[in-house]
mmCIF file of the N, C-alpha and C atoms, coordinates in Angstrom:
data_MODEL
# 
_entry.id   MODEL 
# 
loop_
_atom_site.group_PDB 
_atom_site.id 
_atom_site.type_symbol 
_atom_site.label_atom_id 
_atom_site.label_alt_id 
_atom_site.label_comp_id 
_atom_site.label_asym_id 
_atom_site.label_entity_id 
_atom_site.label_seq_id 
_atom_site.pdbx_PDB_ins_code 
_atom_site.Cartn_x 
_atom_site.Cartn_y 
_atom_site.Cartn_z 
_atom_site.occupancy 
_atom_site.B_iso_or_equiv 
_atom_site.pdbx_formal_charge 
_atom_site.auth_seq_id 
_atom_site.auth_comp_id 
_atom_site.auth_asym_id 
_atom_site.auth_atom_id 
_atom_site.pdbx_PDB_model_num 
ATOM 1  N N  . UNK A 1 1  ? 0.849   -1.205 0.000  1.00 0.00 ? 1  UNK A N  1 
ATOM 2  C CA . UNK A 1 1  ? 0.000   0.000  0.000  1.00 0.00 ? 1  UNK A CA 1 
ATOM 3  C C  . UNK A 1 1  ? 0.883   1.254  0.000  1.00 0.00 ? 1  UNK A C  1 
ATOM 4  N N  . UNK A 1 2  ? 0.550   2.201  -0.820 1.00 0.00 ? 2  UNK A N  1 
ATOM 5  C CA . UNK A 1 2  ? 1.328   3.441  -0.876 1.00 0.00 ? 2  UNK A CA 1 
ATOM 6  C C  . UNK A 1 2  ? 0.558   4.547  -0.148 1.00 0.00 ? 2  UNK A C  1 
ATOM 7  N N  . UNK A 1 3  ? 1.300   5.544  0.324  1.00 0.00 ? 3  UNK A N  1 
ATOM 8  C CA . UNK A 1 3  ? 0.635   6.636  1.041  1.00 0.00 ? 3  UNK A CA 1 
ATOM 9  C C  . UNK A 1 3  ? -0.344  7.356  0.117  1.00 0.00 ? 3  UNK A C  1 
ATOM 10 N N  . UNK A 1 4  ? 0.025   7.504  -1.133 1.00 0.00 ? 4  UNK A N  1 
ATOM 11 C CA . UNK A 1 4  ? -0.874  8.191  -2.071 1.00 0.00 ? 4  UNK A CA 1 
ATOM 12 C C  . UNK A 1 4  ? -2.199  7.443  -2.167 1.00 0.00 ? 4  UNK A C  1 
ATOM 13 N N  . UNK A 1 5  ? -2.131  6.119  -2.243 1.00 0.00 ? 5  UNK A N  1 
ATOM 14 C CA . UNK A 1 5  ? -3.357  5.321  -2.346 1.00 0.00 ? 5  UNK A CA 1 
ATOM 15 C C  . UNK A 1 5  ? -4.196  5.509  -1.085 1.00 0.00 ? 5  UNK A C  1 
ATOM 16 N N  . UNK A 1 6  ? -3.545  5.452  0.085  1.00 0.00 ? 6  UNK A N  1 
ATOM 17 C CA . UNK A 1 6  ? -4.271  5.603  1.357  1.00 0.00 ? 6  UNK A CA 1 
ATOM 18 C C  . UNK A 1 6  ? -4.906  6.990  1.439  1.00 0.00 ? 6  UNK A C  1 
ATOM 19 N N  . UNK A 1 7  ? -4.138  8.024  1.091  1.00 0.00 ? 7  UNK A N  1 
ATOM 20 C CA . UNK A 1 7  ? -4.681  9.384  1.136  1.00 0.00 ? 7  UNK A CA 1 
ATOM 21 C C  . UNK A 1 7  ? -5.885  9.500  0.211  1.00 0.00 ? 7  UNK A C  1 
ATOM 22 N N  . UNK A 1 8  ? -5.791  8.886  -0.955 1.00 0.00 ? 8  UNK A N  1 
ATOM 23 C CA . UNK A 1 8  ? -6.893  8.960  -1.920 1.00 0.00 ? 8  UNK A CA 1 
ATOM 24 C C  . UNK A 1 8  ? -8.147  8.334  -1.325 1.00 0.00 ? 8  UNK A C  1 
ATOM 25 N N  . UNK A 1 9  ? -7.985  7.187  -0.676 1.00 0.00 ? 9  UNK A N  1 
ATOM 26 C CA . UNK A 1 9  ? -9.132  6.496  -0.075 1.00 0.00 ? 9  UNK A CA 1 
ATOM 27 C C  . UNK A 1 9  ? -9.718  7.348  1.043  1.00 0.00 ? 9  UNK A C  1 
ATOM 28 N N  . UNK A 1 10 ? -8.853  7.904  1.896  1.00 0.00 ? 10 UNK A N  1 
ATOM 29 C CA . UNK A 1 10 ? -9.344  8.716  3.010  1.00 0.00 ? 10 UNK A CA 1 
ATOM 30 C C  . UNK A 1 10 ? -10.117 9.925  2.475  1.00 0.00 ? 10 UNK A C  1 
ATOM 31 N N  . UNK A 1 11 ? -9.594  10.568 1.440  1.00 0.00 ? 11 UNK A N  1 
ATOM 32 C CA . UNK A 1 11 ? -10.281 11.725 0.873  1.00 0.00 ? 11 UNK A CA 1 
ATOM 33 C C  . UNK A 1 11 ? -11.627 11.302 0.301  1.00 0.00 ? 11 UNK A C  1 
ATOM 34 N N  . UNK A 1 12 ? -11.665 10.136 -0.336 1.00 0.00 ? 12 UNK A N  1 
ATOM 35 C CA . UNK A 1 12 ? -12.920 9.651  -0.919 1.00 0.00 ? 12 UNK A CA 1 
ATOM 36 C C  . UNK A 1 12 ? -13.944 9.413  0.183  1.00 0.00 ? 12 UNK A C  1 
ATOM 37 N N  . UNK A 1 13 ? -13.497 8.824  1.294  1.00 0.00 ? 13 UNK A N  1 
ATOM 38 C CA . UNK A 1 13 ? -14.414 8.553  2.409  1.00 0.00 ? 13 UNK A CA 1 
ATOM 39 C C  . UNK A 1 13 ? -14.926 9.869  2.980  1.00 0.00 ? 13 UNK A C  1 
ATOM 40 N N  . UNK A 1 14 ? -14.025 10.834 3.167  1.00 0.00 ? 14 UNK A N  1 
ATOM 41 C CA . UNK A 1 14 ? -14.445 12.135 3.710  1.00 0.00 ? 14 UNK A CA 1 
ATOM 42 C C  . UNK A 1 14 ? -15.495 12.769 2.805  1.00 0.00 ? 14 UNK A C  1 
ATOM 43 N N  . UNK A 1 15 ? -15.297 12.664 1.490  1.00 0.00 ? 15 UNK A N  1 
ATOM 44 C CA . UNK A 1 15 ? -16.241 13.255 0.539  1.00 0.00 ? 15 UNK A CA 1 
ATOM 45 C C  . UNK A 1 15 ? -17.603 12.583 0.682  1.00 0.00 ? 15 UNK A C  1 
ATOM 46 N N  . UNK A 1 16 ? -17.617 11.253 0.811  1.00 0.00 ? 16 UNK A N  1 
ATOM 47 C CA . UNK A 1 16 ? -18.877 10.526 0.956  1.00 0.00 ? 16 UNK A CA 1 
ATOM 48 C C  . UNK A 1 16 ? -19.567 10.923 2.255  1.00 0.00 ? 16 UNK A C  1 
ATOM 49 N N  . UNK A 1 17 ? -18.810 11.022 3.337  1.00 0.00 ? 17 UNK A N  1 
ATOM 50 C CA . UNK A 1 17 ? -19.394 11.398 4.630  1.00 0.00 ? 17 UNK A CA 1 
ATOM 51 C C  . UNK A 1 17 ? -19.984 12.804 4.539  1.00 0.00 ? 17 UNK A C  1 
ATOM 52 N N  . UNK A 1 18 ? -19.262 13.716 3.895  1.00 0.00 ? 18 UNK A N  1 
ATOM 53 C CA . UNK A 1 18 ? -19.756 15.086 3.756  1.00 0.00 ? 18 UNK A CA 1 
ATOM 54 C C  . UNK A 1 18 ? -21.070 15.084 2.990  1.00 0.00 ? 18 UNK A C  1 
ATOM 55 N N  . UNK A 1 19 ? -21.141 14.300 1.929  1.00 0.00 ? 19 UNK A N  1 
ATOM 56 C CA . UNK A 1 19 ? -22.365 14.238 1.125  1.00 0.00 ? 19 UNK A CA 1 
ATOM 57 C C  . UNK A 1 19 ? -23.523 13.731 1.978  1.00 0.00 ? 19 UNK A C  1 
ATOM 58 N N  . UNK A 1 20 ? -23.265 12.718 2.797  1.00 0.00 ? 20 UNK A N  1 
ATOM 59 C CA . UNK A 1 20 ? -24.315 12.148 3.653  1.00 0.00 ? 20 UNK A CA 1 
ATOM 60 C C  . UNK A 1 20 ? -24.779 13.195 4.664  1.00 0.00 ? 20 UNK A C  1 
ATOM 61 N N  . UNK A 1 21 ? -23.816 13.924 5.260  1.00 0.00 ? 21 UNK A N  1 
ATOM 62 C CA . UNK A 1 21 ? -24.171 14.920 6.273  1.00 0.00 ? 21 UNK A CA 1 
ATOM 63 C C  . UNK A 1 21 ? -24.959 16.071 5.664  1.00 0.00 ? 21 UNK A C  1 
ATOM 64 N N  . UNK A 1 22 ? -24.733 16.353 4.363  1.00 0.00 ? 22 UNK A N  1 
ATOM 65 C CA . UNK A 1 22 ? -25.414 17.472 3.729  1.00 0.00 ? 22 UNK A CA 1 
ATOM 66 C C  . UNK A 1 22 ? -26.812 17.096 3.237  1.00 0.00 ? 22 UNK A C  1 
ATOM 67 N N  . UNK A 1 23 ? -27.200 15.836 3.389  1.00 0.00 ? 23 UNK A N  1 
ATOM 68 C CA . UNK A 1 23 ? -28.541 15.439 2.959  1.00 0.00 ? 23 UNK A CA 1 
ATOM 69 C C  . UNK A 1 23 ? -29.586 16.136 3.829  1.00 0.00 ? 23 UNK A C  1 
ATOM 70 N N  . UNK A 1 24 ? -30.658 16.647 3.229  1.00 0.00 ? 24 UNK A N  1 
ATOM 71 C CA . UNK A 1 24 ? -31.709 17.326 3.990  1.00 0.00 ? 24 UNK A CA 1 
ATOM 72 C C  . UNK A 1 24 ? -32.477 16.341 4.870  1.00 0.00 ? 24 UNK A C  1 
ATOM 73 N N  . UNK A 1 25 ? -32.765 16.758 6.101  1.00 0.00 ? 25 UNK A N  1 
ATOM 74 C CA . UNK A 1 25 ? -33.493 15.868 7.018  1.00 0.00 ? 25 UNK A CA 1 
ATOM 75 C C  . UNK A 1 25 ? -32.646 14.669 7.389  1.00 0.00 ? 25 UNK A C  1 
ATOM 76 N N  . UNK A 1 26 ? -33.279 13.690 8.049  1.00 0.00 ? 26 UNK A N  1 
ATOM 77 C CA . UNK A 1 26 ? -32.550 12.464 8.399  1.00 0.00 ? 26 UNK A CA 1 
ATOM 78 C C  . UNK A 1 26 ? -33.524 11.313 8.515  1.00 0.00 ? 26 UNK A C  1 
# 
């Protein structure tokens, strides 16, 4: 595993979490 790959995955997860948090209502 390379750091670039790990960073890419972490950024992708953060983006998904942000999208979920921005959903209206719950």
